[in-house]
Residue, then its C-alpha position, 0 to 999 in steps of 0.5 A: x078512473x083508472x091511472x096506471x102506476x106507471x109514467x113518464x115526463x121529462x121538463x125543460x126549464x128555460x126561465x129568465x134565472x133558472x135553467x136545468x131539467x125535470x124528470x119524473x117517473x114511477x114503476x108498480x109497487x104496493x106502497x107509495x116509495x118517493x126517491x127525489x134527485x136534488x142538487x145539493x143547493x137545493x137539499x133544503x127544498x126537498x120537503x115542499x117536492x115531497x110534499x108536493x108529490x104525497x099530495x098527489x100519488x097514492x101507490x108506486x115507486x116515484x122517481x123524480x130526479x132536479x138539474x139545474x144547469x144555471x141559478x142567476x142567485x148571489x154568491x157568497x165566497x170565502x177564503x182559508x187563509x191558515x189552510x192556504x198558507x199551509x198549503x203554500x208552505x208545503x209546495x215551496x217544501x216539495x220543490x226544496x225538496x226536489x231542486x225545483x225553482x219554479x215559485x208557488x202560484x196562486x192556481x197551485x193554491x185554488x186547486x186544493x180542496x177547501x182553500x176558497x169555499x162559495x155558496x148561494x145565497x139562497x132565498x127558499x120561498x123565492x126559489x120555490x117559487x121559481x121551481x113550482x110551476x115548472x113541476x107543476x108542469x112537468x107533473x101535469x105531463x106525468x099524469x097524462x101519461x099515466x091517464x093514456x095507459x089507464x085508459x089501455x087499461x081499463x078498455x081491456x078490463x071491460x073486456x075481461x068484464x064483458x066475459x065474465x057476465x057472458x059467463x054468468x049468462x051461459x050458467x044462468x041458462x043452465x039452472x033449469x037443466x041442473x034443476x031437471x039433471x038432479x030430478x032426473x038422477x035422484x028418481x033413476x037411483x030411488x028405482x035402481x035401490x026400491x024397485x017400483x015401490x018408490x015413495x013419491x014423498x022420499x023422492x021431492x023431499x030428497x030432491x029439495x035437499x039435494x037442489x039447495x045443494x047445487x042450486x048457484x043462484x045466490x052465487x049468480x046473484x053476488x056475481x052480477x053484484x060484484x060486476x056492477x059494484x066494480x065498474x061503479x068504483x071504475x067510474x068514481x074513485x080516483x085510486x081504486x086499484x085495492x078496492x077492484x082487487x078485493x072485489x076480484x077475490x070476492x068475485x074469484x070466490x064466487x066462481x069457486x064455489x059455482x065450481x064445486x057444486x056443478x055437475x054439467x059441462x057445459x057450467x064447468x066450462x063457463x067456470x074456466x071462462x070466468x077463471x081466466x078472465x079474472x086471472x087476467x083482471x087480477x094481473x091488470x090490476x097490479x098495475x093501476x093506482 
């Protein structure tokens, strides 16, 4: 099964105790790279978000943004009285120095950081219980976006595999002509050198040696096997990107060998077609998990 490494989903959170949103997006990356952005009061839940994503995603640069606009949790507030007194004295000193008769107000003190601090009393397990269904829904939409793009990628890969199969068939059809060309050219060379006193045994021996050198049957058999393996991996594995890229490299190696042995123009044209199809496949494989 092919999944794209790129995907996106957005979910609005509308719970009676929770309001906010989640955004999950990913980009191509050779390894798994997680970036999780949470409000400060959710920071202690980051390991749970990270574990959730690591269990489900193999490759890609992943970005998760969680925004909370309302959180119905108990709040604990505290005042730093020493800081408040120090601020008040400082403000009175400034007023006296500037000959301002205005008294120091409570609102003046509260404008300074640290005078009053507050934090929500967070039960991590309870908060995770509220957030997990939202994360699961967001992830399900994200997965569907990856699968949708993966289906389009698979269609293109299938098209390229069909091109490869057609190229292999064209080369196979030319194998008898390769053998005839080798025999004909070798016999002509012998006659050029030896005239009518041609040693048939010698010709047969040299022909057999050259046929061993120029035959491409083994390469064609391996290409057919690789194509079958390629389709099997696509069908059965959830994250086949690396295996498929390895197979594409092996297929390219076989095609290069066929090209190096070739002595016919139609085979040369088929080799060019095969190499172009393989390059297109490898380009597509860079986008899948």
